[in-house]
Steps between C-alpha positions, in 0.01 A plus 500: 500500500543732199758375243700689259464304175776565251426461128769396261614854405523614866690181599742549211556860603567398859748225396672755281548733800249777399526749784134591549374143469783366723424759771127418498564124524769556772234672707274200468526198734622188317193293600281760319667454165328297234505416129254302286606169352455683164780736591718207604436337159569823311830569674630142484401469131688824428820368651464162332461669166816714553699195599390305194581800270849548641758403237771403743565415871614854585171646376308245714656615825276809547168335432587194720593740779165688466312175478661386829429841662140487395452140631650610832269806520192292419600266785442790746173621362142378513393380156136553413328216314330516163201278551119501445457720810739762351292500176186580687650805690464723196 
């Protein structure tokens, strides 16, 4: 089965509602969508950083919402490992 592997930039565009990216992903079966564990780490680290930088509770609302949305999306996607086998593919 061929997978559509989303990198961090593409995933971010999709979560932001980018029309072209959203339509391409909408035409892909859910069980074919994947991200690497590296993408998961980059996205979560980005939201953690924004939460920590927020100066007050009001400014934390948006990054906490996006953090939650990201975790929910990852729960429906296949996550590709970064292991010794991955290192030898290239």
